[in-house]
N, C-alpha and C positions, 0 to 999 in steps of 0.2 A: 621688715620695709626698710628699704634703703632709706638714705637720705636726701637724695638729690633735689636741687630746686630745681623746677621746672617753666619758672616765669622770673620777670623782674633784673637777671642779671644786665650787667652794665655792659654794652658796645666798648670794644677795643679795637680801632679798626685804623688801618694804612688808608690811606686815598692817595694815589699817586695817578700821574698822567704829565705829559706836556705841557710848556710854560704856554697858557691863552685856553688850555681844558677846560674849564671853567670850575676849577677845583675849589679855590674858595670862594666863587657864586655858589655853589653847591649848599653851604652853609644857610643859608638865606629859609630854605625848607625846615630846617628843625627853631630858628629863632618864629619863623611864621605858627609855629605846632606848639607853641609855649616853653620849649625849651630855655634854658639860661644859655648861652652859649658866650664862652672865656675865653679870648684869644688871645693866645701868644705871638706878636706877630715881628717876625724876623724879617721879611718880604716887606714892609709896606704897600703892601698888595690889598687894601681893603676898601679900592676906589669903586666898585660895583656895587659893594655890600651900601657903601655910602651912597649912591646915587638910588639902592632900591629904597633906602630910608627916607629919601626926600620924596620918593612917591608914595610910601604906605608907612608911615612914621611910628604906627603901632608895635610891630615887631621887631624894632629897631632898640625899645626900649629892652629887649630881653638880651643884648648883646653887649660886650663889654668885651675892651680890646687894650693893651698895653705892648708900644714898640720898643725893642730890645734891636741896637745897631751900632755899631761900633764907630769910632769916629777916622776919618781921611785927610792927610795935606795933599795938597799939590804940588807943593814944593818938594822938589826932589824925586820928583815922577810918581804922584799919588801914591803915597806910601801912610801906615799908619799912623793916625797921629794920638799919645798919648799911650795909655795902657788900654788895649782893649779887652774890655771887660763886660762885654754884653751877656755873656754866657754865666756868668759869675751873675751879675744884676738878675737874671730870669731864674738862678735858682734861688736866691735869696725873697725874688717875689713871690715863689710858688708856694714860700712859708706863710704869703700874708695876703697876697691877692688884693694889697691897698694901694692906691693911688690917685689921682686928679679926682676927687668927688666921690669915690667910691671905698668901700671896705668889705670885701667879700668873705675874708678871713682865709684861709689855707686850704690848696686841694684836698689835703686829705680830709676835708670836712665836708665838701660837695657831695650833695646825694644826685641818685639816677635820675633829676628832673634837670640835671647840668652836664654840659657839653664843656670839658677843657681840649684846647683845640691848640697845635702847635702848627705855625705857618709861617717856614717852612722847615723840615727837619735838614734840608739841604742848606739853608743858610744858618741856621743853627749851629751846622756842623763845622763849617767855615770859622763860624765864630769861636768855636771849641779849641779847630786847629789854630787860628789869630793866639788863644790866651796862653795855650799852652807852649806854642812858639814865644811869646813871651817871657813865661817863664825858664824858658830855659835858655835864654839869648839870641836865640836865632830868630827873633822879630825882624821884616824885611829882609832876611838872608832865605837859602834854601833849606827846607824841612829838612831832618834826619828820622833812621826809621824809628828812632824812640819816640820822635814827636810825634808822628805818624799811631803809633801803637798807645800812646798815652790818650790823643785826641780820639780813637774809636774806642777806648777804654771808656773813657766820659760819656759818649754818646750809648754805649750800653748800658751801664750804668742808669742812664736816665730811661732807656726803654723797660729795664727791669724794674723799676721803678713805678713807672706806669701800667706794668703787666699786673702789677702786686694786687694782692687784695686790700692793701692798705688804701689804692684808690677805688672808691667805690663810683664815682661818678661816670659818664659816658667819657671815653677817649677819642678823639682824631687826630691823627699825625699825618700832615701832608706834606707830600716828596714830590720830588719830580724823577722822572725815570730818565737815568745813566742805561745805555746800551753798552752792556762790556761782553767784549769777547774776551774768552777763556783758551788760554794758549794752549793745554792740555789736549781740550777736544776740537776746538776750532768754533763752538757754538757760543752763539751770541744770544744773550738774557738782556732782556727788561727788566732791571731792579731800582730799587731807591735809590739816588743817587745821595753818596755819603763820603767821608773823608777817606781815600782807598779804598781797594778794589776786595777786600777783603771784609771787609764788614757788610758790604751792600746785601751778599746774601744771608747773613744774619739776619736782619731785619727784619724781613715777611715772619721768622720762626715767635716772636714776641707779639703778632697778632692774630685772633681767630676770624679778623675780616679783612680782606684786601680786595677793594673795588677801583675800577680804572676809570679818570674820566677821561673822556673823548672827544674830539670833533669827528664829527661823518664828511665824508668828500660832501655831504649836502648842507655843510657850514652846521646843522644842529648839534648841537651837544648834550653830550649822555653820560650815564653811568653804564658802565661794563658790571656787570657780578660773576661772569665767568671768564677763562684765563683766553687770551686771544694773541694766537703768535708767540712771540716770544716773550708776551709778559703776561704772568701769573696772575691769578683772580682766586679769591675760595672766599667761602660763605655759609654760616655755621646754622642753614633753616634751607628749606623747601618752599617752595611757593614763590619763591622772586623770580620777577621775569630777568630774561639772560640782559636783556636792556631797559634802561629806567629813564624818563626826562629829569633834566639837570633841575626842573625848577622843581621835582617834588619829593625824586629817588631818596636822597637820604632818609626822609623822615620813615619811608615807606619801608626802607630797610629796617633802621629802627624799629620802628612797631613790630616786624616779622619777629624780629631776634628776641623783642625784649617780651613780645608776647601781651604788647599794652596795644592801646591807639592813642594816639594823641593827634 
């Protein structure tokens, strides 16, 4: 008899979409279902979550967030102010998840009833790039090829950690879409936005689940679980509709993949 586990595996998801497509809003259904949702907020984009919390405070008790932004100065034309260390502070915070009024312990200690969220990979990547340029002495100047390579390696190392068995909780990494034209073939693909085009095609390889948030022509926001045009999607489970309502879609996907009902 083999030793393959058939239930309870954590979801490791890449959630992509254009700005305003409802990526962050979709997290609300997981808090409603009772998951502990812990958000590393690089986007300052939790306004909808706060709005829902005012309407229905109970699910908000399951949501924890910490913001990570670099500082900028208007002097000299909007340049970085001081050392851009948001990416460094984020790495330290992952080891404690401790902040004003909460102490959750390290991410490696989270269980399968927790969801660790990065919102978003796009701005986390920008923070990584700024920090690398500060170290190389190129801050507020043009990035060199080694700068791009170092920033990409940082992001890939993070994805490798989140993908690894050390992280036993569910993971959602949110990213904007970058529409990249590949010179060799002329093909256009919609890929997660990251520092440099070389990293973007690698990012989906770290996730078994890739879901697309989309605003339809009728203005209804949905989650797509199948590839659509130039944007790929994938789901390691059968029986999930190709399109799900934004309000409940993530919980439906979690229940199906994990083999549990919450």
